C-alpha positions, 0 to 999 in steps of 0.5 A: 614236391618238385622233381628238381632236388635243391641242397638242404641248409637247415632253418632256410625257408623253402618254396614247397609246392605239389599239383594234382596229377596231370593238373587235376583238381585236388580240392573240390569244395570249401570242405576240402580246402578246410580238411587239407588245412586240419591235416596241416595243424594236426601234423606241424606239432608232430615236427617240431623243427618244422615252421610253416610261414606262408600257404596257398591253396588253389584248386589244383595245387598248393604252395607252401613256404616253410623252414625245418631244421632236417630234411628228413622233417621236412619230407616227413611232414609234406609226406603225412599231410598229403597221404592223409588227404588222399586217404581223405578224398579216396574214402569221400569221393570214392568212385566220383574222382579218377583213381590212381595218383593224386599228386604229381 
């Protein structure tokens, strides 16, 4: 998520994005894109106040337009999908990708 903090307003759509650390790739093939979206599909029902309106996935970053009733739900949803995807990459690629931080 961006470092600039905007005031949270319940129900207002927000543009939320993140990219690979130092602009590195975060998606290496079609299966990685699918796995990321499966994470979104899995965690979205766990945050019933979050609505995903649009998304765009690119090789080194992603964009979401989403709304939520609470800031905690919005941040919790984003944290869950990013953490689960980072764990997937670590397991799948092990030493093939640079070690350390995945997202900025």
